N, C-alpha and C positions, 0 to 999 in steps of 0.2 A: 133365751127364755121367750116363750110364746104364751100369751094369755095366762100369766102367773104360774106357768109350768116350766120348771127348770129341768132340762135333760142334759146329763153329763155322760161323756164317753171316755173310758179309761183304757189303757193298754193292758196287756196280760200281766205286767209287773204288779198291778194292784192285787192280783190273786194271792200274792205272798203276804199281804198284811193280815193282821188279826181282825176278825170280824167285829171286835169291840171298836177298833179304829174306824172301820167302815160305818158303824152305827153312829159314832160321834160326828163323822163327816155329814152323814145323812141328816141327823137331827139339827146340826148347826146350820146347814143350808136351809132347812125348813123354817128356821127362826128369822131368816132375813126378810125384811119388808118386801111386800109384793110377791113373795114366793109361797104358793099354796100347795104345790105338788112338786115332788122331786122324783125323777126317774134316773137310775144309775145303770149303765151298761159297762161290762168289761169284755173287751174284744167282741163287741156287737151282741153280747149275750145279756139279756135283761136279768138283773138281780131282783128277784121277786120277793124274797123275804129278807127284810132288814131286821136283825135282832134288836130287841129293846135294850136300853142301857140304863144303868142306875147311876144317878149323879148324887154325890154327897156334898153337902155343905153343912155348916153349923147352923141349924135351924132351932130357935128357941121356942117358937110358937107355930105349930103345924097348921093352925087355922089362918095364919096370916103370912103366907108365902108369896113372894113376888119374883118374877123371872126377869133376868137382866141379860142382854146380849152385849158382849164386849168384843172389841176388835184388837187382836194381837198381830204381830208381824211374823210371817213364816219365812220369808226370803227377802233380805234387805235389798239385794241387787234388783230384783223384779218388783219390789214393793207389793208383795202378796200379803193381803190382810185376811186373817182367819177369824170368822165369827165363833165365839165360844159362849154357850149358854150356861149361866150360873143361876143358882137360886139363893135368895136371901130372906132373912126375917124382915118383913116390911116395916119394922119399927125404925130402921135406919133409912134416912133419905136416899133415894135412888141415885141422885147425883153424887153424893158422898161415897156411896158404895162403888160407883163407876171409877172415880178418881183413885180411891184406895186400892181397888183390885188391879188397876193398870200399873200401880206403883209396886204392890206387894204380893199379889196372888197370881203370879204368872204361871200358866200351865207349862208342863215339860215340853221341850222342843219348840217352844214359841218364844218370841222376843218382845219386850216392851222397853222403850227408851224413856218412859216417864220416870223421872228420878224421885227418890224417897223424900226429898226436901220440898217437893211441890205442894203448895197449899192453896186450896180454893178459898179465896177471901169472901167472895159473894157471887151470886148468880141471879139472873132474872129471865123470865120468858116474856117476849113481846110478840104477839101474833105467831108467826112461824119462825121466830128467831130466838136463839138462846144466847144470852150475853154472859160470858164467864170472865171473872176478874181473879187473876192468880197473883201469887207473890213472884219475886224476881227469879225464882228457880226455873220458871218456864223458859227463860232465855239462856240458861247456863250452857246447854249443849247446842251450840249454833250449827254444828255439822249435821245433827239429826233433827233440827227444829221442825222441818216439814213432816217427818215421820211421827214425831210427838204430837203435833197439832192434828194430824189426820187420825191417829189412834183415838184421841179424845173426841174429835168431831164425829167420826163414824159411830163410835159407841153412843154418843149423845143422840145423834139423829135416829138411831135404831131403837132407842128407848123412850124418846119424847117426840111429840108431834111437831117437829121443827125441821126446816130445810136449810137453815143457815145457822152457823155458830160463829159468834164474834169473840175474839180473844183480846183481853186486856191484861196488862201487868201493872199492878198498883194504880189502877184508874187510867192508864195510858193505852190507847188503842194500838194493837199490834198487827192483827191479821183477821181475815174472814175466810171461812170455808163454806161453800154452798154445795148442796147435794146436786149432782149433775144428772141424776136419773129422772 
């Protein structure tokens, strides 16, 4: 990435995918913080036209729509996180929407280790830090704890003006994740 311009080069295998998937990739990349322009090449050939995509969500009030970028896991071994843009009715708090979506609304072909029993007890923002206090379900899957915390932290950092996320369980400090960029 150079000057907020992300340039991606793919091999010819990408020509086999549906253009709808290429659109999703393009628009998801554009939603990342600090990315203003995305250029995609396949076998050094510039893809000049990216088809638009329609995203569907249950929106009750079309005048009050809010965009949310969530991070799901694509590949566990390489810890590849995929940003996915969703749209919500802004009557629901964004933080609640993020946690619920990571638990329940997982896109096809992606993975989330956030379990259905996880409950956000409270949260607060202090300068550039988000403090999250969860129930004990945050600690249930110790094998995937790092992935769970990163999914949540990356989603929080992309949607709120914070660079650090502190994790607590029932008021007891657990871990901190800081944006390295």
